[in-house]
C-alpha positions in Angstrom: 15.2 28.7 83.5 12.1 29.4 85.5 11.5 31.6 88.5 9.6 30.4 91.4 7.8 33.2 93.1 6.5 32.9 96.6 2.5 32.5 97.1 1.2 33.6 100.1 -1.8 31.5 101.0 -5.2 33.3 102.2 -4.1 32.7 105.9 -0.6 34.1 105.1 -2.5 37.5 104.4 -4.6 37.9 107.4 -3.1 40.5 109.9 -2.0 39.1 113.1 -4.5 41.1 115.1 -7.1 38.9 113.1 -5.6 35.6 113.7 -7.7 33.8 116.5 -6.0 31.6 119.0 -7.4 29.4 121.7 -8.4 32.1 124.1 -11.7 32.7 124.8 -12.6 36.1 123.0 -14.7 38.9 125.3 -17.6 40.3 123.8 -18.1 43.8 124.6 -20.8 45.1 121.6 -22.9 48.2 123.2 -25.1 47.8 120.1 -26.4 44.9 117.7 -23.8 45.6 115.0 -20.7 47.5 115.6 -17.9 48.4 112.9 -14.3 49.1 113.8 -11.8 50.4 111.2 -8.0 50.2 111.3 -5.3 50.9 108.6 -5.2 47.4 107.7 -8.7 46.3 107.5 -12.6 47.0 108.9 -14.3 44.7 111.2 -18.0 44.2 111.6 -19.2 42.6 114.5 -22.7 40.9 115.2 -23.9 40.5 118.7 -25.3 37.0 119.5 -28.9 39.0 120.4 -29.0 41.0 117.2 -32.5 41.8 115.7 -33.2 42.4 112.1 -30.8 43.3 109.8 -30.9 44.5 106.2 -28.3 42.1 105.1 -28.3 42.9 101.1 -27.2 46.7 102.3 -24.6 45.1 104.7 -23.3 43.1 101.9 -23.1 45.5 99.2 -21.2 47.9 101.6 -19.0 45.3 102.4 -18.4 44.4 98.9 -17.8 48.0 97.6 -15.3 48.1 100.6 -13.4 45.1 99.3 -13.6 45.9 95.4 -13.4 49.7 95.1 -11.6 50.6 98.6 -9.4 47.2 98.2 -9.5 46.8 101.8 -9.6 43.6 104.1 -13.0 43.0 105.9 -13.5 40.7 109.0 -17.3 40.1 109.8 -17.2 38.5 113.4 -20.7 36.5 114.2 -21.1 35.8 117.9 -23.4 32.8 118.9 -25.8 31.2 117.2 -27.7 34.1 115.6 -24.4 36.3 114.8 -23.3 33.3 113.2 -26.5 32.8 111.1 -26.1 36.5 110.0 -22.4 36.4 109.4 -22.9 33.5 106.7 -25.9 35.3 105.2 -23.5 38.0 104.8 -20.7 36.0 103.2 -23.3 34.3 101.0 -24.8 37.6 99.3 -21.0 38.6 98.7 -20.5 35.3 97.5 -23.9 35.7 94.7 -21.7 38.7 93.4 -18.9 36.7 92.6 -19.2 36.6 89.1 -18.4 40.2 88.8 -15.3 40.3 90.9 -12.6 37.8 92.5 -11.8 37.7 96.2 -10.8 35.4 99.1 -12.4 34.4 102.0 -11.3 32.7 105.1 -13.8 31.3 107.7 -12.7 30.1 111.4 -14.7 29.3 114.2 -13.7 30.4 118.0 -15.0 30.4 121.3 -16.4 33.8 122.8 -17.8 35.2 125.9 -20.3 38.0 127.0 -21.3 39.4 130.1 -20.9 38.2 133.8 -21.9 34.2 133.1 -18.8 34.1 130.7 -20.5 31.2 129.1 -18.7 30.2 126.2 -20.4 30.8 122.6 -19.6 29.3 119.4 -18.6 32.1 116.8 -17.3 32.6 113.3 -15.2 35.0 111.7 -15.2 35.8 108.0 -12.4 37.6 106.5 -13.0 38.8 102.8 -9.7 39.7 101.2 -9.2 41.4 97.9 -7.2 39.9 95.4 -3.4 40.9 95.2 
């Protein structure tokens, strides 16, 4: 007799607060990059008008949080610049994959900043440690 276990998909492991719906996400960043920590995850948000970032340093920090601390990390990049920087961070983490296995989930969503409320296409990348 073979026992069949339940296998959770990557999306099933994402906490409810990180699940994106159809609603417009409000951008309330005061700095180019902000970090928010909860018991379930760490979130890094990148503003749509961010200047230069030290991508390797950020990627190494996230890699350490996922590998050593076994924390889930969400990277949200808002607008064209935020998306590009978020994807570059994910790419740098992906280059380290030979040394450590993890899972990533990518989602796009709409966000708005400031008075005009003009929607910006944005991305959320969730990096999940292995079970």
